[in-house]
C-alpha positions in Angstrom: 13.2 -5.4 -16.4 12.4 -8.5 -14.5 9.1 -9.2 -12.7 9.6 -8.7 -9.0 6.2 -9.7 -7.9 4.0 -12.2 -9.7 0.4 -13.0 -8.8 -0.7 -16.0 -10.9 -4.1 -17.4 -11.2 -4.9 -16.1 -7.7 -8.3 -17.1 -6.4 -10.2 -16.7 -3.2 -13.3 -18.8 -2.5 -15.4 -18.6 0.7 -17.7 -21.4 1.7 -21.3 -20.3 2.3 -24.5 -22.1 3.1 -25.5 -21.6 -0.6 -22.3 -23.1 -1.9 -18.9 -21.6 -2.6 -18.6 -17.8 -3.1 -15.9 -17.0 -5.6 -14.6 -13.5 -4.7 -11.5 -13.4 -6.9 -10.8 -15.7 -9.8 -7.7 -16.3 -11.8 -6.2 -12.9 -10.9 -2.9 -12.4 -12.8 -0.6 -9.4 -12.2 3.1 -8.8 -12.6 4.9 -5.9 -11.0 8.4 -4.7 -11.7 10.9 -3.9 -9.0 10.5 -0.3 -7.8 7.1 0.2 -9.5 4.1 1.9 -7.8 0.9 0.1 -8.9 -2.6 1.0 -7.7 -5.6 -1.3 -7.8 -9.0 0.3 -8.3 -12.5 -1.1 -8.7 -16.0 -0.9 -7.2 -16.3 -1.5 -3.5 -16.7 -5.2 -2.8 -14.9 -6.3 -6.0 -12.1 -8.0 -4.0 -9.3 -5.4 -4.1 -8.6 -5.7 -0.4 -8.9 -9.5 -0.7 -6.0 -9.5 -3.2 -4.0 -7.2 -1.0 -4.6 -9.2 2.1 -3.6 -12.5 0.3 -0.4 -10.7 -0.7 0.2 -9.6 2.9 -0.3 -13.2 4.0 -3.2 -12.2 6.2 -5.8 -14.2 4.1 -5.3 -17.7 2.8 -5.0 -18.3 -0.9 -7.6 -20.7 -2.3 -5.8 -21.2 -5.6 -2.8 -19.9 -7.6 0.3 -18.5 -6.0 2.3 -15.3 -5.3 6.1 -14.9 -5.9 8.0 -12.0 -4.3 11.6 -11.5 -5.2 12.0 -15.1 -6.5 10.3 -16.7 -3.5 6.9 -18.1 -3.2 5.0 -16.5 -0.3 3.2 -18.3 2.4 1.9 -16.5 5.5 2.8 -13.0 6.6 6.3 -11.7 7.0 8.5 -8.6 7.6 9.4 -8.6 3.9 6.0 -6.8 3.3 5.2 -3.5 5.0 1.4 -3.0 5.3 -0.4 0.2 5.9 -4.2 -0.1 6.6 -6.9 2.4 6.6 -6.7 2.7 10.3 -3.1 2.2 11.6 -3.9 -0.1 14.6 -1.3 1.3 17.0 -0.9 0.0 20.5 -2.6 2.7 22.6 -0.3 2.3 25.6 2.8 2.9 23.6 4.2 6.1 22.1 4.6 6.6 18.4 8.3 5.9 18.8 7.7 2.6 20.7 5.1 1.5 18.2 7.6 1.8 15.3 10.4 0.3 17.4 8.3 -2.8 18.0 8.8 -4.0 14.4 12.3 -2.6 14.1 13.4 -4.6 17.2 12.2 -7.8 15.5 13.5 -7.2 12.1 16.9 -5.6 12.9 17.7 -7.7 16.0 21.4 -7.9 15.1 21.7 -4.1 15.0 22.8 -2.1 18.1 20.3 -0.3 20.2 21.7 3.0 18.9 21.3 1.9 15.3 17.7 0.9 15.9 16.9 4.1 17.6 18.3 6.0 14.7 16.1 4.1 12.2 13.0 4.8 14.2 13.8 8.5 14.7 14.7 9.0 11.0 11.4 7.6 9.7 9.3 9.4 12.2 11.1 12.7 11.4 10.7 12.2 7.7 7.0 11.7 8.0 6.8 14.9 10.0 6.5 13.6 13.5 9.9 14.8 14.8 8.2 16.7 17.7 5.5 14.2 18.4 7.3 10.9 18.5 7.0 10.4 22.2 3.2 11.0 22.3 0.7 8.2 22.6 -1.9 7.6 19.8 -4.7 9.2 21.8 -2.7 12.5 21.7 -2.3 12.3 17.9 -4.8 13.3 15.2 -6.0 10.7 12.8 -3.6 12.0 10.1 -0.7 11.9 12.6 -1.5 8.3 13.5 -1.5 7.4 9.8 1.9 9.0 9.6 3.1 6.6 12.3 1.6 3.8 10.3 3.6 4.9 7.2 6.8 5.3 9.2 6.4 1.9 10.7 6.0 0.2 7.3 9.1 1.9 5.8 11.2 1.5 8.9 11.2 -2.3 8.4 12.9 -1.7 4.9 10.5 -4.3 3.4 10.8 -5.7 -0.1 7.3 -4.6 -0.8 4.8 -2.0 0.5 1.1 -2.8 0.6 -1.3 0.0 1.2 -5.1 -0.6 1.8 -6.9 2.7 1.2 -4.5 4.3 3.8 -6.0 7.8 3.3 -9.6 6.8 3.0 -10.6 8.2 6.3 -8.8 11.5 6.2 -10.0 15.0 5.1 -8.8 16.2 1.7 -6.1 18.5 2.9 -4.5 15.8 5.2 -4.9 13.3 2.4 -2.9 15.5 0.0 -0.2 16.1 2.6 0.2 12.4 3.2 0.2 11.5 -0.5 3.1 13.8 -0.8 4.9 12.2 2.3 4.3 8.8 0.8 5.5 9.6 -2.7 8.7 11.3 -1.3 9.5 8.3 0.9 8.8 5.9 -1.9 11.0 7.8 -4.3 13.9 7.8 -1.8 13.5 4.1 -0.9 12.3 2.8 -4.3 10.2 0.1 -2.7 7.9 -1.8 -4.9 4.3 -0.8 -3.9 0.8 -2.0 -4.4 -2.0 0.3 -3.2 -5.7 -0.2 -3.1 -7.8 3.0 -3.5 -11.1 4.1 -4.9 -9.9 7.6 -5.4 -9.2 8.2 -9.1 -7.1 11.3 -8.6 -5.0 9.6 -5.9 -4.3 6.7 -8.2 -3.3 9.1 -11.1 -1.0 11.1 -8.8 0.9 8.2 -7.3 1.0 5.4 -9.8 3.2 4.1 -12.6 0.3 1.8 -13.6 -3.4 1.6 -12.5 -5.0 -1.9 -12.5 -8.8 -1.8 -12.8 -10.5 -4.8 -11.3 -13.7 -6.1 -12.8 -16.8 -6.3 -10.6 -17.1 -9.2 -8.3 -17.9 -11.9 -7.7 -15.2 -13.7 -9.7 -13.3 -10.4 -10.0 -10.1 -10.4 -12.2 -7.9 -7.8 -13.9 -9.9 -5.7 -16.3 -8.0 -2.8 -17.8 -4.4 -1.7 -17.0 -3.5 2.0 -17.6 0.0 3.2 -18.0 0.6 6.5 -16.1 3.6 8.3 -17.5 3.6 11.7 -15.8 7.3 12.6 -15.2 8.7 12.0 -11.7 9.3 13.6 -9.2 5.7 14.7 -9.3 4.1 17.9 -8.3 0.3 17.8 -8.0 -0.2 21.0 -10.0 2.0 19.8 -12.9 0.2 16.4 -12.9 -3.2 18.1 -13.0 -2.1 20.4 -15.9 -0.6 17.5 -17.9 -2.5 17.1 -21.2 -3.1 13.4 -20.6 -4.6 13.9 -17.1 -8.2 14.4 -18.0 -8.1 11.7 -20.7 -6.9 9.1 -18.2 -9.3 10.4 -15.6 -12.2 10.0 -18.0 -11.2 6.4 -18.8 -11.0 5.5 -15.1 -14.3 7.1 -14.2 -15.9 5.3 -17.2 -14.5 2.0 -16.0 -15.8 2.7 -12.5 
């Protein structure tokens, strides 16, 4: 398999009054096409910094990123991003929020085709009956569903998720992990997700990348997660390797 995403010698340095602060240093990671990788580490170790450089929302100090054979510079619709809070425009309905990106990316498609794309993804994430409500009328979990639908609807080359379920209660988080994994399986989009939830990482990932503590954070350990797919939470938790892997991750953290 070829490397679809390559982060090589990625560094981020911020100037401070006391001299340069090196947040991430020589961060190397290769991701295969269609792979689901999670990035874990202590808070403040630079996980989100790596993700936001990949998203093109944070300038790269050193090194480079290649996605599907092209070097990245700046943000673009080839990457769908889901943040912890899904910054929806409050005066627009869920449908209009998703349509905003679809209009820009699929501008050659007919209105009918674009409408179908938006309706399809909102229905798949479970918002078939609520797509014409505004964010204020939706729960936190439902707003996050809109965020997920919006990212997938752009049919990006890569999906970037920054602790998307971090603010949700356990039940909603489990539900949305299931929504995400189903969508990912159907679309086979290469994904990188930042999380500090060990069980979430084990349930979703093909590989888990542990980041060393910052400053100067880099790749520490990489764990292969080979539970069979499609995954059922119960089966994953009963798998003989589950607690072994879980122990290793908790030890690392």
